[in-house]
All heavy atoms as TSV, in Angstrom:
chain	resi	resn	atom	element	x	y	z
A	1	GLN	N	N	-25.178	12.564	19.218
A	1	GLN	CA	C	-24.386	11.389	19.458
A	1	GLN	C	C	-23.608	10.967	18.223
A	1	GLN	O	O	-22.627	10.254	18.339
A	1	GLN	CB	C	-25.273	10.238	19.915
A	1	GLN	CG	C	-25.818	10.431	21.316
A	1	GLN	CD	C	-26.699	9.250	21.727
A	1	GLN	OE1	O	-27.103	8.464	20.892
A	1	GLN	NE2	N	-26.987	9.174	23.006
A	2	ALA	N	N	-24.012	11.390	17.072
A	2	ALA	CA	C	-23.340	10.971	15.848
A	2	ALA	C	C	-21.919	11.523	15.758
A	2	ALA	O	O	-21.106	11.002	15.012
A	2	ALA	CB	C	-24.155	11.401	14.638
A	3	THR	N	N	-21.616	12.587	16.503
A	3	THR	CA	C	-20.278	13.177	16.431
A	3	THR	C	C	-19.293	12.521	17.391
A	3	THR	O	O	-18.133	12.897	17.423
A	3	THR	CB	C	-20.334	14.684	16.718
A	3	THR	OG1	O	-20.903	14.880	18.004
A	3	THR	CG2	C	-21.151	15.401	15.671
A	4	PHE	N	N	-19.729	11.542	18.170
A	4	PHE	CA	C	-18.856	10.873	19.122
A	4	PHE	C	C	-18.623	9.428	18.708
A	4	PHE	O	O	-19.493	8.770	18.160
A	4	PHE	CB	C	-19.466	10.916	20.529
A	4	PHE	CG	C	-19.566	12.309	21.075
A	4	PHE	CD1	C	-20.752	13.019	20.982
A	4	PHE	CD2	C	-18.461	12.924	21.638
A	4	PHE	CE1	C	-20.847	14.308	21.471
A	4	PHE	CE2	C	-18.546	14.221	22.124
A	4	PHE	CZ	C	-19.739	14.912	22.045
A	5	VAL	N	N	-17.419	8.960	18.972
A	5	VAL	CA	C	-17.053	7.585	18.653
A	5	VAL	C	C	-17.113	6.766	19.926
A	5	VAL	O	O	-16.650	7.195	20.977
A	5	VAL	CB	C	-15.628	7.536	18.062
A	5	VAL	CG1	C	-15.214	6.116	17.739
A	5	VAL	CG2	C	-15.542	8.426	16.836
A	6	ARG	N	N	-17.683	5.566	19.816
A	6	ARG	CA	C	-17.764	4.687	20.985
A	6	ARG	C	C	-16.378	4.169	21.350
A	6	ARG	O	O	-15.494	4.080	20.510
A	6	ARG	CB	C	-18.687	3.503	20.697
A	6	ARG	CG	C	-20.122	3.890	20.455
A	6	ARG	CD	C	-21.023	2.656	20.366
A	6	ARG	NE	N	-20.377	1.462	19.854
A	6	ARG	CZ	C	-20.698	0.871	18.703
A	6	ARG	NH1	N	-21.642	1.380	17.927
A	6	ARG	NH2	N	-20.071	-0.217	18.303
A	7	ASP	N	N	-16.213	3.787	22.611
A	7	ASP	CA	C	-14.906	3.315	23.064
A	7	ASP	C	C	-14.487	2.023	22.363
A	7	ASP	O	O	-13.311	1.828	22.062
A	7	ASP	CB	C	-14.868	3.147	24.581
A	7	ASP	CG	C	-15.827	2.086	25.096
A	7	ASP	OD1	O	-16.856	1.830	24.455
A	7	ASP	OD2	O	-15.523	1.509	26.167
A	8	ASP	N	N	-15.416	1.147	22.025
A	8	ASP	CA	C	-15.050	-0.084	21.325
A	8	ASP	C	C	-14.578	0.213	19.896
A	8	ASP	O	O	-13.709	-0.479	19.357
A	8	ASP	CB	C	-16.189	-1.102	21.330
A	8	ASP	CG	C	-17.456	-0.606	20.652
A	8	ASP	OD1	O	-17.763	0.598	20.741
A	8	ASP	OD2	O	-18.156	-1.432	20.045
A	9	GLU	N	N	-15.119	1.273	19.296
A	9	GLU	CA	C	-14.670	1.675	17.964
A	9	GLU	C	C	-13.241	2.220	18.024
A	9	GLU	O	O	-12.433	1.945	17.135
A	9	GLU	CB	C	-15.603	2.730	17.377
A	9	GLU	CG	C	-16.991	2.211	17.059
A	9	GLU	CD	C	-17.937	3.309	16.621
A	9	GLU	OE1	O	-18.063	4.324	17.330
A	9	GLU	OE2	O	-18.548	3.139	15.547
A	10	ILE	N	N	-12.957	2.984	19.066
A	10	ILE	CA	C	-11.595	3.515	19.249
A	10	ILE	C	C	-10.611	2.366	19.432
A	10	ILE	O	O	-9.551	2.334	18.805
A	10	ILE	CB	C	-11.533	4.462	20.472
A	10	ILE	CG1	C	-12.347	5.728	20.224
A	10	ILE	CG2	C	-10.088	4.805	20.832
A	10	ILE	CD1	C	-11.748	6.677	19.228
A	11	ARG	N	N	-10.952	1.404	20.277
A	11	ARG	CA	C	-10.062	0.250	20.506
A	11	ARG	C	C	-9.841	-0.538	19.212
A	11	ARG	O	O	-8.722	-0.942	18.914
A	11	ARG	CB	C	-10.619	-0.649	21.605
A	11	ARG	CG	C	-10.329	-0.122	23.006
A	11	ARG	CD	C	-10.594	-1.177	24.063
A	11	ARG	NE	N	-12.018	-1.481	24.204
A	11	ARG	CZ	C	-12.853	-0.797	24.964
A	11	ARG	NH1	N	-12.426	0.233	25.652
A	11	ARG	NH2	N	-14.121	-1.139	25.048
A	12	ALA	N	N	-10.891	-0.746	18.452
A	12	ALA	CA	C	-10.767	-1.478	17.191
A	12	ALA	C	C	-9.867	-0.720	16.213
A	12	ALA	O	O	-9.043	-1.330	15.518
A	12	ALA	CB	C	-12.149	-1.704	16.578
A	13	SER	N	N	-10.010	0.594	16.153
A	13	SER	CA	C	-9.181	1.369	15.237
A	13	SER	C	C	-7.713	1.315	15.647
A	13	SER	O	O	-6.830	1.215	14.788
A	13	SER	CB	C	-9.671	2.817	15.134
A	13	SER	OG	O	-9.488	3.497	16.351
A	14	TRP	N	N	-7.422	1.332	16.952
A	14	TRP	CA	C	-6.027	1.234	17.392
A	14	TRP	C	C	-5.445	-0.133	17.081
A	14	TRP	O	O	-4.257	-0.248	16.768
A	14	TRP	CB	C	-5.889	1.560	18.881
A	14	TRP	CG	C	-5.874	3.048	19.104
A	14	TRP	CD1	C	-6.801	3.794	19.761
A	14	TRP	CD2	C	-4.888	3.975	18.636
A	14	TRP	NE1	N	-6.456	5.121	19.719
A	14	TRP	CE2	C	-5.279	5.255	19.041
A	14	TRP	CE3	C	-3.708	3.841	17.904
A	14	TRP	CZ2	C	-4.533	6.392	18.748
A	14	TRP	CZ3	C	-2.967	4.980	17.622
A	14	TRP	CH2	C	-3.393	6.238	18.042
A	15	LYS	N	N	-6.267	-1.186	17.123
A	15	LYS	CA	C	-5.780	-2.525	16.765
A	15	LYS	C	C	-5.352	-2.574	15.299
A	15	LYS	O	O	-4.441	-3.304	14.932
A	15	LYS	CB	C	-6.856	-3.584	17.016
A	15	LYS	CG	C	-7.005	-3.947	18.465
A	15	LYS	CD	C	-8.038	-5.051	18.630
A	15	LYS	CE	C	-8.234	-5.372	20.091
A	15	LYS	NZ	N	-9.239	-6.419	20.293
A	16	ILE	N	N	-6.023	-1.807	14.473
A	16	ILE	CA	C	-5.684	-1.746	13.051
A	16	ILE	C	C	-4.477	-0.842	12.813
A	16	ILE	O	O	-3.527	-1.210	12.123
A	16	ILE	CB	C	-6.889	-1.239	12.223
A	16	ILE	CG1	C	-8.043	-2.241	12.300
A	16	ILE	CG2	C	-6.484	-0.949	10.780
A	16	ILE	CD1	C	-9.358	-1.699	11.780
A	17	PHE	N	N	-4.497	0.347	13.381
A	17	PHE	CA	C	-3.501	1.350	13.037
A	17	PHE	C	C	-2.189	1.249	13.791
A	17	PHE	O	O	-1.151	1.655	13.264
A	17	PHE	CB	C	-4.085	2.762	13.189
A	17	PHE	CG	C	-5.021	3.100	12.078
A	17	PHE	CD1	C	-6.391	3.088	12.283
A	17	PHE	CD2	C	-4.547	3.385	10.816
A	17	PHE	CE1	C	-7.261	3.377	11.254
A	17	PHE	CE2	C	-5.413	3.679	9.768
A	17	PHE	CZ	C	-6.772	3.674	9.997
A	18	THR	N	N	-2.176	0.718	15.000
A	18	THR	CA	C	-0.926	0.634	15.758
A	18	THR	C	C	0.130	-0.182	15.013
A	18	THR	O	O	1.266	0.287	14.859
A	18	THR	CB	C	-1.174	0.102	17.178
A	18	THR	OG1	O	-2.039	1.019	17.854
A	18	THR	CG2	C	0.129	-0.033	17.952
A	19	PRO	N	N	-0.180	-1.394	14.535
A	19	PRO	CA	C	0.854	-2.131	13.779
A	19	PRO	C	C	1.279	-1.402	12.495
A	19	PRO	O	O	2.460	-1.436	12.122
A	19	PRO	CB	C	0.186	-3.459	13.443
A	19	PRO	CG	C	-0.978	-3.580	14.358
A	19	PRO	CD	C	-1.387	-2.187	14.711
A	20	LEU	N	N	0.345	-0.761	11.847
A	20	LEU	CA	C	0.660	-0.015	10.634
A	20	LEU	C	C	1.612	1.140	10.941
A	20	LEU	O	O	2.626	1.330	10.268
A	20	LEU	CB	C	-0.625	0.511	9.993
A	20	LEU	CG	C	-0.460	1.393	8.767
A	20	LEU	CD1	C	0.170	0.628	7.624
A	20	LEU	CD2	C	-1.793	1.967	8.353
A	21	LEU	N	N	1.299	1.915	11.970
A	21	LEU	CA	C	2.155	3.039	12.352
A	21	LEU	C	C	3.531	2.558	12.791
A	21	LEU	O	O	4.547	3.183	12.480
A	21	LEU	CB	C	1.480	3.862	13.450
A	21	LEU	CG	C	0.210	4.585	13.025
A	21	LEU	CD1	C	-0.497	5.187	14.232
A	21	LEU	CD2	C	0.496	5.638	11.980
A	22	LYS	N	N	3.582	1.444	13.508
A	22	LYS	CA	C	4.860	0.872	13.946
A	22	LYS	C	C	5.712	0.495	12.728
A	22	LYS	O	O	6.907	0.775	12.692
A	22	LYS	CB	C	4.635	-0.338	14.836
A	22	LYS	CG	C	5.918	-0.971	15.347
A	22	LYS	CD	C	5.648	-2.114	16.273
A	22	LYS	CE	C	6.882	-2.787	16.824
A	22	LYS	NZ	N	8.151	-2.472	16.330
A	23	LYS	N	N	5.101	-0.125	11.732
A	23	LYS	CA	C	5.834	-0.521	10.520
A	23	LYS	C	C	6.368	0.709	9.787
A	23	LYS	O	O	7.504	0.706	9.306
A	23	LYS	CB	C	4.938	-1.332	9.598
A	23	LYS	CG	C	5.605	-1.754	8.326
A	23	LYS	CD	C	5.406	-3.210	8.066
A	23	LYS	CE	C	6.066	-3.666	6.785
A	23	LYS	NZ	N	7.426	-4.108	6.964
A	24	ILE	N	N	5.557	1.746	9.703
A	24	ILE	CA	C	5.988	2.986	9.043
A	24	ILE	C	C	7.204	3.569	9.744
A	24	ILE	O	O	8.177	3.966	9.100
A	24	ILE	CB	C	4.827	4.003	9.000
A	24	ILE	CG1	C	3.767	3.541	8.000
A	24	ILE	CG2	C	5.335	5.405	8.646
A	24	ILE	CD1	C	2.480	4.342	8.048
A	25	VAL	N	N	7.172	3.588	11.072
A	25	VAL	CA	C	8.289	4.135	11.842
A	25	VAL	C	C	9.511	3.221	11.748
A	25	VAL	O	O	10.625	3.668	11.465
A	25	VAL	CB	C	7.881	4.348	13.325
A	25	VAL	CG1	C	9.090	4.666	14.181
A	25	VAL	CG2	C	6.861	5.463	13.427
A	26	ASP	N	N	9.317	1.925	11.978
A	26	ASP	CA	C	10.437	0.976	11.974
A	26	ASP	C	C	11.135	0.903	10.626
A	26	ASP	O	O	12.361	0.811	10.550
A	26	ASP	CB	C	9.964	-0.423	12.371
A	26	ASP	CG	C	9.552	-0.521	13.828
A	26	ASP	OD1	O	9.812	0.436	14.595
A	26	ASP	OD2	O	8.954	-1.553	14.207
A	27	ASP	N	N	10.364	0.908	9.538
A	27	ASP	CA	C	10.926	0.792	8.191
A	27	ASP	C	C	11.298	2.139	7.582
A	27	ASP	O	O	11.765	2.196	6.445
A	27	ASP	CB	C	9.954	0.077	7.262
A	27	ASP	CG	C	9.736	-1.375	7.636
A	27	ASP	OD1	O	10.384	-1.859	8.594
A	27	ASP	OD2	O	8.906	-2.026	6.982
A	28	LYS	N	N	11.069	3.214	8.344
A	28	LYS	CA	C	11.356	4.573	7.875
A	28	LYS	C	C	10.729	4.835	6.505
A	28	LYS	O	O	11.369	5.324	5.564
A	28	LYS	CB	C	12.850	4.835	7.854
A	28	LYS	CG	C	13.491	4.784	9.230
A	28	LYS	CD	C	14.972	5.036	9.159
A	28	LYS	CE	C	15.606	5.156	10.505
A	28	LYS	NZ	N	15.626	4.020	11.343
A	29	VAL	N	N	9.458	4.475	6.374
A	29	VAL	CA	C	8.728	4.656	5.124
A	29	VAL	C	C	8.557	6.151	4.844
A	29	VAL	O	O	8.107	6.902	5.701
A	29	VAL	CB	C	7.343	3.962	5.186
A	29	VAL	CG1	C	6.534	4.245	3.937
A	29	VAL	CG2	C	7.511	2.472	5.414
A	30	LYS	N	N	8.943	6.538	3.658
A	30	LYS	CA	C	8.821	7.943	3.255
A	30	LYS	C	C	7.529	8.126	2.470
A	30	LYS	O	O	7.185	7.295	1.623
A	30	LYS	CB	C	9.998	8.354	2.373
A	30	LYS	CG	C	11.349	8.215	3.044
A	30	LYS	CD	C	11.527	9.257	4.101
A	30	LYS	CE	C	12.924	9.140	4.695
A	30	LYS	NZ	N	12.993	9.542	6.062
A	31	PRO	N	N	6.805	9.220	2.717
A	31	PRO	CA	C	5.594	9.470	1.935
A	31	PRO	C	C	5.934	9.766	0.479
A	31	PRO	O	O	7.017	10.258	0.163
A	31	PRO	CB	C	4.969	10.696	2.613
A	31	PRO	CG	C	6.067	11.325	3.383
A	31	PRO	CD	C	7.069	10.261	3.696
A	32	ILE	N	N	5.020	9.444	-0.399
A	32	ILE	CA	C	5.192	9.738	-1.817
A	32	ILE	C	C	4.764	11.185	-2.040
A	32	ILE	O	O	3.621	11.548	-1.752
A	32	ILE	CB	C	4.337	8.789	-2.682
A	32	ILE	CG1	C	4.753	7.337	-2.432
A	32	ILE	CG2	C	4.443	9.148	-4.154
A	32	ILE	CD1	C	3.809	6.324	-3.031
A	33	PRO	N	N	5.672	12.034	-2.529
A	33	PRO	CA	C	5.303	13.438	-2.729
A	33	PRO	C	C	4.313	13.607	-3.887
A	33	PRO	O	O	4.304	12.821	-4.837
A	33	PRO	CB	C	6.632	14.121	-3.054
A	33	PRO	CG	C	7.539	13.036	-3.500
A	33	PRO	CD	C	7.046	11.754	-2.903
A	34	TYR	N	N	3.487	14.624	-3.754
A	34	TYR	CA	C	2.561	14.973	-4.830
A	34	TYR	C	C	2.244	16.457	-4.728
A	34	TYR	O	O	2.454	17.085	-3.688
A	34	TYR	CB	C	1.285	14.128	-4.787
A	34	TYR	CG	C	0.502	14.217	-3.497
A	34	TYR	CD1	C	-0.531	15.132	-3.348
A	34	TYR	CD2	C	0.796	13.378	-2.436
A	34	TYR	CE1	C	-1.249	15.215	-2.178
A	34	TYR	CE2	C	0.086	13.456	-1.257
A	34	TYR	CZ	C	-0.938	14.369	-1.131
A	34	TYR	OH	O	-1.638	14.452	0.052
A	35	LYS	N	N	1.769	17.024	-5.819
A	35	LYS	CA	C	1.530	18.458	-5.912
A	35	LYS	C	C	0.385	18.896	-4.990
A	35	LYS	O	O	-0.674	18.269	-4.959
A	35	LYS	CB	C	1.204	18.821	-7.365
A	35	LYS	CG	C	1.051	20.293	-7.606
A	35	LYS	CD	C	0.761	20.574	-9.071
A	35	LYS	CE	C	0.487	22.055	-9.246
A	35	LYS	NZ	N	0.044	22.390	-10.582
A	36	PHE	N	N	0.613	19.959	-4.258
A	36	PHE	CA	C	-0.406	20.534	-3.391
A	36	PHE	C	C	-1.646	20.869	-4.213
A	36	PHE	O	O	-1.560	21.415	-5.306
A	36	PHE	CB	C	0.130	21.810	-2.726
A	36	PHE	CG	C	-0.889	22.510	-1.884
A	36	PHE	CD1	C	-1.200	22.068	-0.622
A	36	PHE	CD2	C	-1.559	23.617	-2.374
A	36	PHE	CE1	C	-2.147	22.710	0.152
A	36	PHE	CE2	C	-2.521	24.269	-1.619
A	36	PHE	CZ	C	-2.801	23.812	-0.345
A	37	GLY	N	N	-2.810	20.498	-3.705
A	37	GLY	CA	C	-4.067	20.787	-4.380
A	37	GLY	C	C	-4.481	19.713	-5.370
A	37	GLY	O	O	-5.581	19.770	-5.912
A	38	SER	N	N	-3.603	18.741	-5.588
A	38	SER	CA	C	-3.954	17.661	-6.509
A	38	SER	C	C	-4.756	16.593	-5.763
A	38	SER	O	O	-4.960	16.671	-4.559
A	38	SER	CB	C	-2.700	17.046	-7.116
A	38	SER	OG	O	-1.998	16.294	-6.147
A	39	ARG	N	N	-5.170	15.557	-6.481
A	39	ARG	CA	C	-5.916	14.465	-5.865
A	39	ARG	C	C	-4.990	13.508	-5.117
A	39	ARG	O	O	-5.425	12.636	-4.400
A	39	ARG	CB	C	-6.690	13.683	-6.927
A	39	ARG	CG	C	-7.837	14.471	-7.494
A	39	ARG	CD	C	-8.740	13.683	-8.439
A	39	ARG	NE	N	-8.533	12.255	-8.508
A	39	ARG	CZ	C	-7.766	11.627	-9.405
A	39	ARG	NH1	N	-7.108	12.333	-10.292
A	39	ARG	NH2	N	-7.657	10.335	-9.420
A	40	GLY	N	N	-3.702	13.647	-5.315
A	40	GLY	CA	C	-2.746	12.773	-4.653
A	40	GLY	C	C	-1.761	12.193	-5.642
A	40	GLY	O	O	-1.753	12.551	-6.820
A	41	PRO	N	N	-0.903	11.281	-5.151
A	41	PRO	CA	C	0.113	10.722	-6.039
A	41	PRO	C	C	-0.480	9.828	-7.117
A	41	PRO	O	O	-1.517	9.190	-6.925
A	41	PRO	CB	C	1.012	9.917	-5.094
A	41	PRO	CG	C	0.186	9.660	-3.890
A	41	PRO	CD	C	-0.820	10.755	-3.795
A	42	VAL	N	N	0.192	9.771	-8.247
A	42	VAL	CA	C	-0.224	8.936	-9.372
A	42	VAL	C	C	-0.309	7.469	-8.929
A	42	VAL	O	O	-1.173	6.721	-9.373
A	42	VAL	CB	C	0.771	9.100	-10.547
A	42	VAL	CG1	C	0.488	8.121	-11.662
A	42	VAL	CG2	C	0.737	10.517	-11.071
A	43	GLU	N	N	0.578	7.076	-8.023
A	43	GLU	CA	C	0.609	5.692	-7.548
A	43	GLU	C	C	-0.711	5.259	-6.924
A	43	GLU	O	O	-1.080	4.082	-6.989
A	43	GLU	CB	C	1.747	5.498	-6.528
A	43	GLU	CG	C	3.134	5.585	-7.122
A	43	GLU	CD	C	3.694	7.000	-7.228
A	43	GLU	OE1	O	2.939	7.979	-7.055
A	43	GLU	OE2	O	4.893	7.125	-7.500
A	44	SER	N	N	-1.455	6.194	-6.340
A	44	SER	CA	C	-2.744	5.826	-5.739
A	44	SER	C	C	-3.746	5.413	-6.825
A	44	SER	O	O	-4.486	4.443	-6.655
A	44	SER	CB	C	-3.312	6.972	-4.893
A	44	SER	OG	O	-3.588	8.096	-5.696
A	45	ASP	N	N	-3.753	6.132	-7.940
A	45	ASP	CA	C	-4.631	5.753	-9.057
A	45	ASP	C	C	-4.203	4.411	-9.647
A	45	ASP	O	O	-5.046	3.592	-10.012
A	45	ASP	CB	C	-4.630	6.821	-10.148
A	45	ASP	CG	C	-5.440	8.046	-9.756
A	45	ASP	OD1	O	-6.372	7.905	-8.935
A	45	ASP	OD2	O	-5.141	9.135	-10.267
A	46	GLU	N	N	-2.892	4.194	-9.745
A	46	GLU	CA	C	-2.399	2.926	-10.287
A	46	GLU	C	C	-2.820	1.753	-9.402
A	46	GLU	O	O	-3.225	0.706	-9.907
A	46	GLU	CB	C	-0.880	2.975	-10.425
A	46	GLU	CG	C	-0.419	3.938	-11.508
A	46	GLU	CD	C	1.077	4.206	-11.480
A	46	GLU	OE1	O	1.783	3.700	-10.580
A	46	GLU	OE2	O	1.541	4.940	-12.366
A	47	LEU	N	N	-2.733	1.936	-8.090
A	47	LEU	CA	C	-3.147	0.889	-7.152
A	47	LEU	C	C	-4.638	0.598	-7.281
A	47	LEU	O	O	-5.058	-0.561	-7.368
A	47	LEU	CB	C	-2.812	1.291	-5.716
A	47	LEU	CG	C	-3.265	0.343	-4.622
A	47	LEU	CD1	C	-2.585	-1.019	-4.764
A	47	LEU	CD2	C	-2.993	0.933	-3.264
A	48	LEU	N	N	-5.454	1.634	-7.328
A	48	LEU	CA	C	-6.896	1.449	-7.450
A	48	LEU	C	C	-7.263	0.797	-8.785
A	48	LEU	O	O	-8.165	-0.036	-8.850
A	48	LEU	CB	C	-7.628	2.779	-7.280
A	48	LEU	CG	C	-7.632	3.302	-5.847
A	48	LEU	CD1	C	-8.175	4.717	-5.800
A	48	LEU	CD2	C	-8.429	2.389	-4.946
A	49	LYS	N	N	-6.539	1.158	-9.824
A	49	LYS	CA	C	-6.805	0.573	-11.146
A	49	LYS	C	C	-6.535	-0.938	-11.129
A	49	LYS	O	O	-7.266	-1.715	-11.741
A	49	LYS	CB	C	-5.963	1.263	-12.204
A	49	LYS	CG	C	-6.436	1.030	-13.593
A	49	LYS	CD	C	-5.688	1.927	-14.566
A	49	LYS	CE	C	-6.423	1.967	-15.882
A	49	LYS	NZ	N	-5.883	2.934	-16.794
A	50	LYS	N	N	-5.495	-1.356	-10.389
A	50	LYS	CA	C	-5.158	-2.782	-10.280
A	50	LYS	C	C	-6.303	-3.595	-9.685
A	50	LYS	O	O	-6.474	-4.755	-10.016
A	50	LYS	CB	C	-3.928	-2.979	-9.394
A	50	LYS	CG	C	-2.631	-2.729	-10.063
A	50	LYS	CD	C	-1.509	-3.066	-9.094
A	50	LYS	CE	C	-0.173	-2.632	-9.618
A	50	LYS	NZ	N	0.894	-2.918	-8.641
A	51	ILE	N	N	-7.069	-2.969	-8.780
A	51	ILE	CA	C	-8.156	-3.701	-8.119
A	51	ILE	C	C	-9.523	-3.397	-8.718
A	51	ILE	O	O	-10.549	-3.796	-8.178
A	51	ILE	CB	C	-8.164	-3.480	-6.591
A	51	ILE	CG1	C	-8.354	-2.012	-6.240
A	51	ILE	CG2	C	-6.898	-4.028	-5.960
A	51	ILE	CD1	C	-8.602	-1.749	-4.775
A	52	GLY	N	N	-9.529	-2.700	-9.852
A	52	GLY	CA	C	-10.770	-2.554	-10.594
A	52	GLY	C	C	-11.502	-1.237	-10.470
A	52	GLY	O	O	-12.654	-1.137	-10.872
A	53	PHE	N	N	-10.859	-0.205	-9.909
A	53	PHE	CA	C	-11.507	1.105	-9.820
A	53	PHE	C	C	-10.817	2.080	-10.752
A	53	PHE	O	O	-9.624	1.998	-10.981
A	53	PHE	CB	C	-11.442	1.656	-8.390
A	53	PHE	CG	C	-12.376	1.006	-7.443
A	53	PHE	CD1	C	-11.992	-0.122	-6.733
A	53	PHE	CD2	C	-13.658	1.493	-7.258
A	53	PHE	CE1	C	-12.851	-0.738	-5.843
A	53	PHE	CE2	C	-14.535	0.886	-6.380
A	53	PHE	CZ	C	-14.125	-0.232	-5.677
A	54	GLU	N	N	-11.585	3.019	-11.290
A	54	GLU	CA	C	-11.027	4.082	-12.106
A	54	GLU	C	C	-11.657	5.405	-11.698
A	54	GLU	O	O	-12.797	5.448	-11.249
A	54	GLU	CB	C	-11.264	3.818	-13.593
A	54	GLU	CG	C	-10.446	2.666	-14.126
A	54	GLU	CD	C	-10.608	2.469	-15.618
A	54	GLU	OE1	O	-11.577	3.009	-16.191
A	54	GLU	OE2	O	-9.775	1.768	-16.197
A	55	TYR	N	N	-10.890	6.480	-11.881
A	55	TYR	CA	C	-11.362	7.817	-11.545
A	55	TYR	C	C	-12.064	8.420	-12.753
A	55	TYR	O	O	-11.513	8.449	-13.849
A	55	TYR	CB	C	-10.173	8.689	-11.141
A	55	TYR	CG	C	-10.576	10.046	-10.650
A	55	TYR	CD1	C	-11.088	10.215	-9.377
A	55	TYR	CD2	C	-10.450	11.169	-11.451
A	55	TYR	CE1	C	-11.449	11.466	-8.908
A	55	TYR	CE2	C	-10.812	12.419	-11.000
A	55	TYR	CZ	C	-11.306	12.564	-9.728
A	55	TYR	OH	O	-11.676	13.798	-9.278
A	56	HIS	N	N	-13.310	8.875	-12.545
A	56	HIS	CA	C	-14.099	9.482	-13.623
A	56	HIS	C	C	-14.774	10.742	-13.105
A	56	HIS	O	O	-15.715	10.664	-12.329
A	56	HIS	CB	C	-15.185	8.523	-14.127
A	56	HIS	CG	C	-14.644	7.283	-14.757
A	56	HIS	ND1	N	-14.096	7.267	-16.014
A	56	HIS	CD2	C	-14.552	6.017	-14.287
A	56	HIS	CE1	C	-13.695	6.050	-16.300
A	56	HIS	NE2	N	-13.948	5.275	-15.279
A	57	GLY	N	N	-14.270	11.869	-13.502
A	57	GLY	CA	C	-14.910	13.149	-13.222
A	57	GLY	C	C	-15.341	13.385	-11.786
A	57	GLY	O	O	-16.464	13.783	-11.538
A	58	GLY	N	N	-14.454	13.157	-10.845
A	58	GLY	CA	C	-14.752	13.464	-9.457
A	58	GLY	C	C	-15.137	12.284	-8.599
A	58	GLY	O	O	-15.410	12.449	-7.421
A	59	ALA	N	N	-15.157	11.092	-9.155
A	59	ALA	CA	C	-15.539	9.925	-8.357
A	59	ALA	C	C	-14.804	8.679	-8.842
A	59	ALA	O	O	-14.493	8.556	-10.028
A	59	ALA	CB	C	-17.041	9.688	-8.443
A	60	TYR	N	N	-14.546	7.782	-7.908
A	60	TYR	CA	C	-13.981	6.492	-8.271
A	60	TYR	C	C	-15.130	5.543	-8.551
A	60	TYR	O	O	-16.092	5.466	-7.807
A	60	TYR	CB	C	-13.110	5.939	-7.142
A	60	TYR	CG	C	-11.800	6.659	-7.039
A	60	TYR	CD1	C	-11.606	7.682	-6.129
A	60	TYR	CD2	C	-10.753	6.327	-7.880
A	60	TYR	CE1	C	-10.403	8.356	-6.047
A	60	TYR	CE2	C	-9.533	6.990	-7.811
A	60	TYR	CZ	C	-9.376	7.989	-6.896
A	60	TYR	OH	O	-8.182	8.652	-6.820
A	61	LYS	N	N	-15.032	4.831	-9.652
A	61	LYS	CA	C	-16.116	3.912	-10.031
A	61	LYS	C	C	-15.528	2.546	-10.317
A	61	LYS	O	O	-14.416	2.419	-10.832
A	61	LYS	CB	C	-16.846	4.426	-11.269
A	61	LYS	CG	C	-17.556	5.727	-11.013
A	61	LYS	CD	C	-18.337	6.206	-12.201
A	61	LYS	CE	C	-18.989	7.540	-11.836
A	61	LYS	NZ	N	-19.728	8.106	-12.906
A	62	TRP	N	N	-16.312	1.533	-9.983
A	62	TRP	CA	C	-15.931	0.155	-10.255
A	62	TRP	C	C	-15.929	-0.064	-11.756
A	62	TRP	O	O	-16.900	0.243	-12.436
A	62	TRP	CB	C	-16.901	-0.801	-9.567
A	62	TRP	CG	C	-16.543	-2.227	-9.743
A	62	TRP	CD1	C	-17.164	-3.129	-10.551
A	62	TRP	CD2	C	-15.488	-2.942	-9.121
A	62	TRP	NE1	N	-16.567	-4.349	-10.460
A	62	TRP	CE2	C	-15.524	-4.272	-9.581
A	62	TRP	CE3	C	-14.489	-2.604	-8.210
A	62	TRP	CZ2	C	-14.626	-5.250	-9.170
A	62	TRP	CZ3	C	-13.598	-3.573	-7.793
A	62	TRP	CH2	C	-13.676	-4.871	-8.279
A	63	LYS	N	N	-14.831	-0.586	-12.273
A	63	LYS	CA	C	-14.705	-0.851	-13.690
A	63	LYS	C	C	-15.476	-2.127	-14.011
A	63	LYS	O	O	-15.285	-3.158	-13.372
A	63	LYS	CB	C	-13.229	-1.022	-14.033
A	63	LYS	CG	C	-12.906	-0.953	-15.481
A	63	LYS	CD	C	-11.420	-0.873	-15.760
A	63	LYS	CE	C	-10.605	-1.812	-14.914
A	63	LYS	NZ	N	-9.194	-1.848	-15.217
A	64	ASP	N	N	-16.347	-2.075	-14.979
A	64	ASP	CA	C	-17.131	-3.249	-15.382
A	64	ASP	C	C	-16.175	-4.303	-15.928
A	64	ASP	O	O	-15.436	-4.069	-16.870
A	64	ASP	CB	C	-18.155	-2.860	-16.446
A	64	ASP	CG	C	-19.086	-3.994	-16.813
A	64	ASP	OD1	O	-19.082	-5.044	-16.119
A	64	ASP	OD2	O	-19.840	-3.845	-17.777
A	65	GLN	N	N	-16.200	-5.461	-15.311
A	65	GLN	CA	C	-15.283	-6.536	-15.693
A	65	GLN	C	C	-15.791	-7.353	-16.876
A	65	GLN	O	O	-15.150	-8.273	-17.311
A	65	GLN	CB	C	-15.049	-7.460	-14.489
A	65	GLN	CG	C	-14.433	-6.750	-13.298
A	65	GLN	CD	C	-13.051	-6.192	-13.578
A	65	GLN	OE1	O	-12.256	-6.826	-14.264
A	65	GLN	NE2	N	-12.761	-5.002	-13.091
A	66	ALA	N	N	-16.973	-7.034	-17.391
A	66	ALA	CA	C	-17.557	-7.814	-18.499
A	66	ALA	C	C	-16.859	-7.572	-19.801
A	66	ALA	O	O	-16.200	-6.665	-20.085
A	66	ALA	CB	C	-19.041	-7.464	-18.639
């Protein structure tokens, strides 16, 4: 049963993603290119750093605010 998603979970996910997908299509949002095989665009690390996470050797870790 762990490999199946309940119908209420599917409905909840569509409530989240439908407006997001609509905005992407309506605003013609272009994906940020990044090198194949990399961890992704530099902008993703910059965004995570703004909210207190940093990448350290294979994992994102909460930056100690002390």
